[in-house]
C-alpha positions in Angstrom: 0.3 0.2 0.0 1.5 3.4 -0.8 1.4 5.6 2.0 -0.6 9.1 1.1 2.4 10.8 2.1 3.9 9.3 -1.4 0.8 10.2 -3.7 2.6 13.3 -4.7 5.3 11.5 -6.0 3.4 9.7 -8.7 4.1 10.7 -12.0 1.3 10.5 -14.6 3.2 7.7 -16.9 3.3 5.6 -13.9 -0.2 6.3 -13.0 -1.0 5.0 -16.8 0.6 1.4 -16.6 -1.2 0.7 -13.5 -3.7 -2.5 -14.4 -7.3 -1.0 -14.8 -8.5 -4.2 -12.6 -5.8 -2.8 -9.9 -7.7 0.8 -10.2 -10.1 -0.2 -7.4 -7.5 0.6 -4.9 -7.3 4.1 -5.2 -8.3 5.6 -1.9 -9.6 9.0 -1.4 -6.7 10.1 0.6 -4.4 8.9 -2.4 -6.5 10.6 -5.1 -6.6 13.8 -3.2 -2.5 14.0 -2.8 -2.0 13.5 -6.3 0.1 16.1 -8.1 -2.4 18.1 -10.7 -0.5 16.7 -13.3 -0.1 13.4 -12.2 -4.3 13.0 -13.1 -3.2 13.3 -16.9 -2.3 9.1 -16.6 -5.6 8.0 -15.8 -7.1 6.1 -19.0 -10.8 5.2 -19.7 -10.1 1.3 -18.8 -8.8 2.3 -15.3 -11.8 4.9 -15.3 -14.8 1.9 -14.3 -12.7 0.4 -12.0 -12.4 3.3 -9.4 -14.4 3.2 -6.8 -17.7 5.9 -6.6 -16.5 7.0 -3.0 -12.9 8.3 -4.8 -14.1 11.2 -6.6 -15.8 12.6 -3.8 -11.9 13.8 -3.1 -11.0 14.2 -6.5 -9.7 18.0 -6.6 -10.8 20.7 -10.1 -6.9 21.0 -10.6 -6.9 16.9 -10.8 -9.9 16.7 -12.8 -9.0 19.5 -15.2 -5.7 17.5 -16.2 -7.6 13.9 -17.0 -7.6 13.3 -20.7 -10.8 13.5 -22.0 -11.0 10.1 -23.6 -11.0 8.8 -20.3 -14.1 10.0 -19.2 -16.1 7.8 -21.7 -15.0 5.4 -19.3 -16.9 7.2 -16.1 -19.7 5.6 -14.6 -23.2 6.9 -13.3 -22.3 6.5 -10.0 -19.2 8.3 -10.3 -20.1 11.0 -11.8 -22.9 11.4 -9.3 -20.1 11.2 -6.5 -17.9 14.1 -8.1 -17.2 17.3 -5.5 -19.3 20.3 -6.5 -16.0 22.2 -5.4 -14.1 20.1 -8.3 -16.5 20.6 -10.8 -15.3 23.7 -11.9 -12.3 21.8 -13.4 -14.2 20.0 -15.8 -13.4 20.7 -19.4 -16.1 20.7 -22.3 -14.5 17.9 -24.2 -14.3 15.8 -21.2 -18.0 16.4 -20.7 -18.5 15.8 -24.4 -16.7 12.0 -23.7 -19.1 11.0 -20.5 -21.8 8.2 -22.0 -25.2 9.0 -22.6 -25.9 6.3 -19.8 -23.7 7.8 -17.6 -25.5 11.3 -17.7 -27.9 9.9 -15.3 -25.4 10.8 -12.6 -25.8 14.2 -13.3 -26.8 16.0 -10.2 -27.7 19.9 -9.5 -25.1 20.4 -7.6 -22.5 19.6 -10.0 -24.2 21.3 -12.6 -24.7 24.4 -10.9 -20.7 24.7 -10.2 -19.2 23.8 -13.5 -17.8 26.6 -15.8 -20.0 28.1 -17.8 -17.8 27.3 -21.1 -17.5 24.0 -20.2 -21.4 23.3 -20.8 -20.9 23.5 -24.4 -19.9 19.6 -24.1 -23.2 18.6 -23.5 -25.1 16.7 -25.7 -28.1 15.8 -27.1 -27.9 12.0 -25.9 -26.6 13.1 -22.8 -29.1 16.0 -22.0 -32.0 13.5 -22.6 -30.5 11.2 -19.6 -30.2 14.0 -16.9 -32.5 14.1 -14.0 -35.4 16.3 -14.4 -34.1 17.6 -10.9 -31.0 18.3 -11.9 -31.9 20.8 -13.9 -32.4 23.0 -11.2 -28.7 23.5 -11.1 -28.1 24.9 -14.8 -27.4 28.6 -14.6 -28.2 31.1 -17.4 -24.5 31.3 -18.9 -24.2 27.5 -18.6 -27.5 27.2 -20.8 -26.2 29.8 -22.7 -23.3 28.0 -23.7 -25.1 24.6 -24.5 -25.0 23.6 -28.3 -28.2 24.5 -29.7 -29.1 20.8 -31.7 -28.8 19.6 -27.8 -31.8 20.7 -27.1 -33.5 18.3 -29.3 -32.9 15.9 -26.5 -34.8 18.1 -23.8 -37.9 16.4 -22.3 -41.2 18.2 -20.9 -40.2 17.7 -17.3 -36.8 18.8 -17.6 -37.5 22.1 -19.6 -39.9 22.9 -16.3 -37.1 22.2 -13.9 -35.0 25.0 -15.1 -34.9 27.8 -12.6 -36.8 31.1 -13.6 -33.6 33.2 -12.9 -31.6 30.9 -15.2 -34.2 30.7 -18.6 -33.1 34.5 -19.4 -30.0 32.1 -21.1 -31.5 30.6 -23.1 -31.0 31.3 -26.6 -33.2 31.4 -29.6 -31.5 28.9 -32.0 -32.0 26.6 -28.3 -35.4 27.2 -28.2 -36.1 26.8 -31.9 -34.3 23.0 -31.3 -36.9 22.1 -28.3 -39.1 19.4 -29.3 -42.7 20.3 -29.9 -44.3 18.1 -27.4 -41.5 19.0 -25.3 -43.4 22.4 -25.2 -45.9 21.7 -22.7 -42.7 22.4 -19.9 -42.9 25.7 -20.4 -44.9 28.0 -17.1 -45.8 30.9 -16.7 -42.6 31.7 -14.6 -40.0 30.3 -17.2 -41.9 32.7 -20.3 -42.3 35.8 -17.9 -38.6 35.4 -17.1 -37.5 34.5 -20.8 -35.3 37.3 -22.8 -37.6 38.5 -24.9 -35.1 38.6 -27.9 -35.6 34.7 -27.5 -38.3 34.7 -28.2 -38.0 34.5 -31.4 -36.8 31.0 -31.7 -40.7 29.7 -30.7 -42.1 27.4 -33.8 -45.8 27.1 -34.7 -45.2 23.4 -33.9 -44.2 24.7 -30.6 -47.0 27.0 -29.8 -49.3 24.3 -30.1 -48.3 22.4 -27.2 -47.6 25.2 -24.6 -50.5 25.2 -21.9 -53.1 28.2 -21.5 -52.2 29.0 -18.8 -49.3 29.6 -20.2 -50.3 32.0 -22.0 -51.2 35.0 -19.2 -47.3 35.2 -19.1 -46.3 36.2 -22.7 -44.9 39.8 -22.6 -45.3 42.4 -25.2 -42.0 42.2 -25.7 -41.6 38.6 -26.3 -44.8 38.5 -28.1 -43.3 41.1 -30.5 -40.4 38.8 -31.7 -42.4 35.5 -32.1 -41.9 34.9 -35.7 -45.0 35.5 -37.7 -45.3 32.1 -38.7 -45.5 30.9 -35.4 -48.8 32.0 -35.2 -50.1 29.6 -37.4 -50.0 26.8 -34.4 -52.2 29.4 -32.2 -55.3 27.8 -30.5 -58.6 29.5 -29.5 -57.9 28.1 -25.8 -54.3 30.0 -26.1 -55.6 33.2 -27.7 -58.3 33.8 -25.1 -55.6 33.8 -22.9 -53.4 36.3 -24.3 -53.2 39.5 -21.4 -53.7 43.2 -22.5 -50.0 43.8 -21.8 -48.9 40.8 -23.7 -51.2 41.5 -26.7 -49.7 45.5 -27.4 -46.9 43.3 -29.0 -49.0 41.6 -31.8 -47.5 42.8 -35.1 -49.8 43.0 -38.4 -47.8 39.8 -39.7 -48.5 37.9 -36.7 -52.2 38.2 -36.8 -52.2 37.9 -40.8 -50.9 33.9 -40.1 -53.5 33.4 -37.0 -55.7 30.3 -38.6 -59.1 31.6 -39.5 -60.8 29.3 -36.6 -58.6 30.5 -34.2 -60.2 33.4 -34.4 -62.8 32.4 -32.4 -60.8 32.9 -29.2 -60.6 36.7 -29.8 -61.5 38.9 -27.5 -62.3 42.0 -26.5 -59.5 43.0 -24.6 -57.4 41.7 -27.5 -58.9 44.7 -29.5 -58.8 47.6 -27.0 -55.2 46.5 -27.0 -53.3 45.5 -29.6 -51.4 48.4 -31.6 -53.4 49.9 -34.3 -51.1 48.6 -37.4 -51.6 45.5 -36.3 -55.0 45.6 -37.5 -53.9 45.6 -40.8 -53.2 42.4 -40.5 -56.8 40.7 -40.4 -57.7 38.4 -43.2 -61.5 38.2 -44.3 -61.6 34.8 -43.7 -60.9 35.3 -40.2 -63.9 37.7 -39.9 -66.2 35.0 -40.0 -64.9 34.1 -36.8 -64.4 36.5 -34.7 -67.2 36.9 -32.2 -69.2 39.7 -32.8 -69.0 41.0 -28.7 -65.9 41.3 -29.2 -66.1 44.2 -32.3 -67.4 46.4 -29.1 -63.9 47.1 -27.9 -62.8 48.1 -31.1 -61.1 51.7 -31.6 -61.0 53.8 -34.4 -57.5 53.5 -35.6 -57.6 49.6 -35.6 -60.6 50.2 -37.7 -58.7 52.3 -40.3 -56.1 49.9 -40.7 -58.5 47.2 -41.4 -57.6 45.9 -44.7 -60.1 46.3 -47.2 -60.1 42.4 -47.8 -61.4 41.7 -44.7 -64.1 44.2 -44.9 -65.6 42.3 -47.3 -67.1 39.7 -45.0 -67.7 42.2 -41.6 -71.1 40.8 -40.3 -74.5 42.4 -39.5 -73.9 41.3 -36.1 -70.1 42.8 -35.8 -71.3 46.1 -36.8 -74.0 46.1 -34.3 -71.3 45.8 -31.7 -69.2 48.6 -33.2 -69.1 51.8 -30.5 -70.9 55.2 -33.0 -67.2 57.3 -32.2 -65.1 54.3 -33.5 -66.5 54.5 -37.0 -65.0 57.6 -37.9 -62.0 54.9 -38.1 -63.5 53.4 -41.3 -61.7 54.3 -44.4 -63.6 54.9 -48.0 -61.4 51.6 -49.6 -63.1 49.6 -46.6 -66.3 50.9 -47.1 -66.3 50.2 -50.9 -66.3 46.5 -49.5 -68.6 46.0 -47.0 -71.5 44.0 -48.4 -74.9 46.2 -49.5 -77.0 44.6 -46.5 -74.6 44.4 -43.9 -74.1 48.5 -44.6 -77.5 48.9 -44.3 -77.4 47.5 -40.6 -75.4 50.7 -39.9 -77.2 53.3 -37.4 -76.9 57.0 -39.2 -75.4 57.8 -36.1 -72.7 55.2 -36.9 -73.0 56.2 -40.2 -72.8 59.4 -39.1 -69.2 59.0 -38.1 -68.1 57.9 -41.5 -68.2 61.2 -43.2 -64.0 60.8 -44.3 -65.2 57.6 -46.1 -68.2 59.0 -47.9 -65.8 58.7 -51.2 -66.1 55.1 -50.6 -69.4 54.6 -51.1 -70.7 52.5 -54.2 -73.2 53.1 -56.0 -75.6 50.1 -55.0 -74.7 50.9 -51.1 -76.0 54.6 -51.4 -79.5 53.3 -53.1 -79.7 50.7 -50.2 -79.0 53.6 -47.4 -81.4 56.0 -49.4 -84.2 53.1 -49.5 -83.3 52.1 -45.7 -82.9 55.6 -44.2 -84.9 58.2 -46.7 -84.3 61.7 -45.5 -82.0 60.5 -42.8 -79.3 59.3 -44.8 -79.8 61.8 -47.9 -79.4 64.6 -45.2 -76.2 63.3 -43.1 -73.2 64.4 -45.1 -72.2 67.9 -45.4 -71.6 68.6 -48.8 -67.7 69.0 -48.9 -67.9 65.2 -47.4 -70.1 64.1 -50.8 -68.0 66.5 -52.9 -65.0 63.5 -52.6 -67.4 60.8 -54.3 -66.5 59.3 -57.5 -67.7 60.8 -60.5 -68.8 57.2 -61.7 -69.9 56.1 -58.7 -72.8 59.5 -58.9 -73.3 58.8 -62.3 -74.2 55.0 -61.9 -76.6 56.1 -58.2 -78.6 58.2 -60.8 -79.7 55.4 -63.1 -80.2 53.4 -59.9 -83.2 55.8 -58.5 -86.0 53.9 -58.7 -89.6 55.0 -59.9 -91.2 55.1 -56.7 -89.3 56.7 -53.8 -89.5 56.1 -50.2 -90.2 59.8 -49.5 -90.6 63.3 -51.1 -87.9 65.5 -50.6 -89.5 69.0 -50.6 -87.5 71.7 -53.0 -85.2 73.8 -50.4 -86.3 77.4 -50.7 -82.0 77.9 -51.2 -80.3 75.3 -52.7 -76.6 77.3 -51.2 -75.6 74.0 -49.2 -77.4 71.2 -50.9 -75.5 68.3 -51.5 -75.6 66.4 -54.9 -76.9 63.8 -53.5 -79.7 66.0 -52.3 -80.0 67.7 -55.8 -80.1 64.3 -57.2 -83.5 63.0 -55.5 -84.9 66.6 -55.0 -88.7 66.3 -56.3 -91.4 68.8 -55.8 -93.2 69.1 -52.8 -96.7 68.6 -54.6 -95.3 65.8 -56.3 -96.5 62.4 -55.2 -93.6 60.1 -54.4 -94.9 57.6 -56.7 -94.8 60.3 -59.9 -91.8 60.7 -62.0 -92.9 64.2 -63.4 -90.9 66.9 -61.8 -92.2 70.6 -62.6 -89.0 72.1 -60.6 -88.2 75.4 -61.9 -84.6 77.4 -61.6 -83.4 81.0 -62.4 -80.8 82.2 -64.2 -79.0 82.4 -61.4 -79.0 78.4 -60.4 -75.1 78.0 -61.0 -74.4 80.9 -58.9 -75.9 79.6 -55.9 -75.0 75.5 -55.9 -71.8 74.6 -54.9 -69.4 73.2 -57.7 -69.5 69.4 -56.8 -73.2 69.8 -56.2 -73.6 69.8 -60.0 -72.6 66.2 -60.1 -76.7 65.5 -58.8 -78.4 67.3 -61.5 -80.8 64.6 -63.3 -81.4 65.2 -67.0 -85.0 65.8 -66.3 -84.6 68.9 -64.0 -81.1 70.3 -66.8 -83.9 70.4 -69.3 -85.4 73.2 -67.0 -82.3 75.4 -66.4 -82.8 78.5 -68.5 -80.1 78.6 -71.0 -79.3 82.4 -70.2 -78.1 80.3 -66.7 -75.0 78.4 -68.2 -73.3 81.7 -68.5 -72.5 81.3 -65.1 -71.3 78.0 -64.8 -68.1 78.1 -63.6 -64.4 75.7 -64.1 -65.3 74.2 -61.1 -68.5 73.7 -61.9 -67.8 72.4 -65.1 -65.6 69.6 -64.3 -68.6 68.2 -62.4 -70.9 68.7 -65.0 -71.6 64.5 -65.7 -72.3 63.1 -69.4 -75.7 61.7 -68.1 -76.9 65.3 -67.8 -74.5 66.6 -71.0 -76.6 64.3 -72.7 -79.6 66.2 -72.8 -78.6 69.4 -72.9 -79.9 71.7 -75.7 -77.7 73.6 -77.9 -79.0 77.1 -76.7 -78.1 76.1 -73.5 -74.4 75.3 -74.5 -74.0 78.4 -76.3 -74.2 80.4 -73.0 -71.2 78.2 -71.7 -68.0 80.2 -71.6 -65.2 79.1 -73.4 -62.7 78.7 -70.3 -65.5 76.3 -68.8 -66.6 74.4 -71.7 -62.9 73.3 -72.1 -63.3 72.1 -68.7 -65.9 69.4 -69.4 -65.4 66.2 -69.0 -64.2 63.8 -71.9 -67.3 61.3 -71.0 -69.4 65.0 -70.7 -68.1 66.3 -74.1 -68.3 63.1 -75.8 -71.9 63.0 -74.5 -72.7 65.9 -76.8 -74.7 65.0 -80.0 -72.7 65.9 -83.0 -75.6 67.8 -84.0 -75.2 70.4 -81.6 -71.3 70.1 -81.7 -72.1 71.8 -85.7 -74.4 74.3 -84.0 -72.0 75.9 -81.5 -70.8 79.3 -82.7 -67.9 79.2 -85.0 -66.0 81.6 -82.3 -66.4 79.3 -79.7 -65.2 75.6 -81.7 -62.5 77.9 -83.0 -61.1 78.7 -79.5 -61.2 75.1 -78.1 -57.9 74.7 -76.1 -55.9 72.1 -78.1 -56.1 69.3 -75.3 -60.2 69.2 -76.3 -60.3 68.2 -79.7 -57.9 65.2 -79.1 -60.8 64.3 -76.6 -63.0 64.2 -78.8 -64.7 61.1 -80.6 -64.6 60.7 -84.4 -68.2 61.5 -84.8 -67.8 65.1 -83.4 -64.9 65.5 -85.1 -66.5 65.0 -88.2 -69.2 67.2 -87.8 -67.5 70.5 -87.4 -68.8 73.1 -90.1 -66.8 74.1 -92.6 -67.3 78.1 -91.4 -66.3 76.8 -87.9 -62.8 75.1 -88.9 -62.1 78.4 -90.8 -62.4 80.5 -87.8 -60.3 78.2 -86.6 -56.1 79.7 -86.0 -53.7 78.0 -87.9 -52.3 75.8 -84.5 -55.7 74.7 -83.4 -56.7 73.5 -87.3 -53.7 72.2 -86.9 -54.8 70.6 -83.3 -57.9 69.7 -85.0 -56.8 67.8 -88.0 -54.3 66.0 -85.7 -57.0 65.1 -83.8 -59.1 63.8 -86.2 -56.5 61.5 -87.7 -56.0 60.3 -84.7 -59.7 59.2 -83.2 -60.9 58.7 -87.2 -58.1 56.0 -87.6 -59.9 53.2 -86.7 -62.2 53.8 -90.1 -61.7 50.9 -92.4 -63.9 52.3 -95.7 -65.6 49.2 -97.2 -64.6 46.4 -94.4 -66.2 47.2 -91.3 -68.1 50.0 -88.8 -69.3 50.5 -85.3 -73.1 51.2 -85.1 -74.9 52.2 -82.2 -76.9 48.8 -82.1 -75.7 45.6 -83.8 -79.1 42.5 -84.0 -78.3 39.2 -82.5 -79.1 37.6 -85.3 -76.7 39.7 -87.9 -75.5 37.6 -91.1 -72.2 37.1 -92.2 -71.0 39.7 -94.3 -69.7 43.2 -93.9 -71.3 45.6 -92.0 -73.0 48.0 -92.3 -73.6 51.7 -91.4 -76.7 53.5 -91.7 -76.7 57.5 -92.6 -80.5 58.0 -91.3 -82.0 55.6 -88.4 -84.8 56.0 -86.5 -84.2 55.4 -83.1 -86.4 54.9 -80.1 -85.6 54.2 -76.2 -87.2 52.8 -73.1 -86.1 53.1 -69.7 -87.6 50.5 -67.6 -86.9 51.2 -63.6 -87.9 49.2 -60.6 -86.5 49.7 -57.2 -83.1 47.8 -57.1 -82.7 46.9 -60.8 -82.6 49.4 -63.8 -82.5 47.9 -67.6 -82.4 49.8 -70.8 -83.5 48.8 -74.3 -82.9 50.5 -77.5 -84.4 49.5 -80.6 -82.7 50.6 -84.0 -84.6 50.0 -87.4 -81.8 48.4 -90.0 -79.0 46.1 -90.1 -76.2 47.5 -87.9 -76.7 50.9 -87.5 -75.4 54.0 -85.7 -76.7 57.4 -84.7 -76.6 60.6 -83.2 -79.4 61.4 -81.1 -80.5 65.1 -79.8 -82.7 65.9 -77.3 -85.1 68.5 -78.8 -86.0 71.6 -76.6 -89.6 70.0 -76.8 -88.6 66.8 -75.2 -91.1 65.8 -72.6 -91.2 62.8 -70.0 -94.5 61.3 -68.7 -94.6 58.4 -66.5 -96.8 55.5 -67.7 -97.3 52.4 -66.2 -96.8 48.8 -68.2 -97.0 45.6 -67.9 -94.4 43.3 -69.5 -93.9 39.6 -70.1 -90.8 37.0 -70.0 -90.2 34.1 -69.1 -92.4 35.3 -66.3 -94.7 38.2 -66.0 -93.1 41.4 -63.9 -94.7 44.3 -63.3 -92.7 47.7 -63.5 -93.1 51.8 -64.3 -92.0 52.8 -67.5 -90.9 56.2 -68.2 -90.5 57.1 -71.9 -88.5 60.4 -73.3 -89.6 61.2 -76.7 -86.5 62.7 -78.6 -86.2 64.1 -82.6 -83.3 62.4 -84.2 -80.4 64.2 -86.4 -78.2 62.0 -88.6 -74.1 62.9 -88.7 -71.8 62.3 -91.6 -70.0 60.0 -91.3 -71.8 58.3 -88.6 -69.8 57.3 -85.9 -67.3 54.1 -86.5 -64.2 54.7 -84.1 -65.5 53.7 -80.4 -64.2 55.4 -77.6 -60.8 56.9 -79.2 -59.6 59.8 -77.3 -60.8 59.0 -74.2 -59.1 58.5 -70.8 -59.9 55.5 -68.6 -61.6 57.2 -66.1 -63.9 58.8 -69.1 -64.8 55.2 -70.4 -65.5 54.6 -66.9 -68.1 57.4 -66.5 -69.6 56.7 -70.3 -70.0 52.9 -69.7 -71.9 53.9 -66.6 -74.8 55.1 -68.3 -75.6 51.8 -69.7 -77.3 49.8 -67.0 -79.8 52.6 -67.3 -81.5 54.9 -65.3 -85.0 57.0 -65.5 -83.0 59.9 -67.5 -80.4 58.1 -69.8 -81.5 57.9 -73.6 -80.2 55.0 -74.7 -79.8 55.2 -78.5 -77.5 58.6 -77.7 -75.5 56.5 -75.0 -75.3 53.6 -77.5 -73.7 55.9 -80.1 -71.0 57.2 -77.5 -70.3 54.1 -76.1 -69.3 52.6 -79.9 
């Protein structure tokens, strides 16, 4: 037996030659007195024979010098016997050599004493075998250094045993390696203490396993860093547990990834807490599942950020819960997408808050709201708010006005503050709502009184009653709002009074709604002085209608502008091959299409509540005509019954017109028109009680 006093003299080479079986003779006192350098002689074959109790005497300096490969022979009982004071000598390369089965010997006190850098030696198969209770010994710095891939071996009970003070050391790359089912080990205390930056490691499949009771502990900073894709794993019961503070961390891309069905867990607290910008993440599918009662907590700023696609699926119960003051958040794009039946369920108080979104209303929505609330809606918005309505919407709305109005709108004493919507629905106070005969009269000061945008609301039947001399006061701004359905019925005497500056400001669609016969009757000085860009906006039929006198009085430059416009806009005419007509019969025969220089046209408009249809009958095979409303045009209202597949009853309004032919007939389509003007012209087609279908056909072709 070697005396303990001689132990310091042993060298590493001597120790390495000791037979493995003889290594069982080592005693704690001998091991404790060895020189640190001598410990380098221990081999992996000898280690299994060392009695576990001697490891309680091994020093940190001795264990530091033991070859890393020797730790491959370390047993579980030996590992658990290491004195915590010596644990600081264990190196990462030694830890990586410990077998998976021996890793069951790790105890919390030894792990707690490890040098944090040594923790980088833990391997995935070792982690799995470390007792759950021992995870309480991991320090934050030790956890930080464990290879990310090693967390693939982490178990639920191990995760839940990590101390709250140490979890801060967990990195995002480590979290992303944790098995999904291990995530059931996340406790509220662990989540609350997690470094918010590390929350970026959560994956969708992990989120689904986190206990519902843990979600109240998610901080706003942690949630903010959770990847958007991870929210695809969120469950309704988890979503409903997120706190108001936590919800402040929501980002729009995270909301966007929440499964639609998960939205059944949405709460009012979430609506009142999430950042406004996050509301832009909602999808139309999600709106189907958001509980209606939660909308009672929604803010105007959240609504403002709703994507328009989501607004298309907002429901009546949800609308009914939106606070009145929050409705001022609706944007025009959102309002435009709200289904017609749903928008009719907004209260007048709610609608009144949406004045900033009036320009988003569609013609169908406006018609529905008028029928639903009558004067309550018509008088709801200011002239200014309605001035932003799109011309195409106003034009189409006027064609949707039903013959039987749900109310009578009295003629006001003053037109100063009348909006286009009020004007479009104005009937004489003595006229019954079932009649479409209007006897409104206006004086020469008409355009001096009304607002510019109110001009959009002038119906064709009203326009006919405006004195010709009144048009001398038509301003350039009002001219911009004069829509083609109004220009369509104006007489030559009315146009003669319009100042050149205002004439040049007319919309292209309105210019092209004017009959060629009226153009040819206008004063030559007016035609001669038209702006250069006005010529380019006219269709071929109109350009061809100019008289020699009108052309002769043009300046050299204007004549060049006129010639260039005519050459460009009439370029589509191919003599002898094909021409375009206002109406082509369904039973057209093969061969070339012909145009008639003389066409008899009649048009009738059948208008019922919620729908309008237009019909045009044309004598000839395929013809085109330019129709002018004569000054003697009359409007009469009669009732008739028509039969198709089934018998329906409707009120038919007929406008008698005189027709004038133009040479040559219109054959060039809508050349020279902007996209906006094409939309305006196209809006004339569905019909309304004042549009003349035959003329419309000429314009559109």
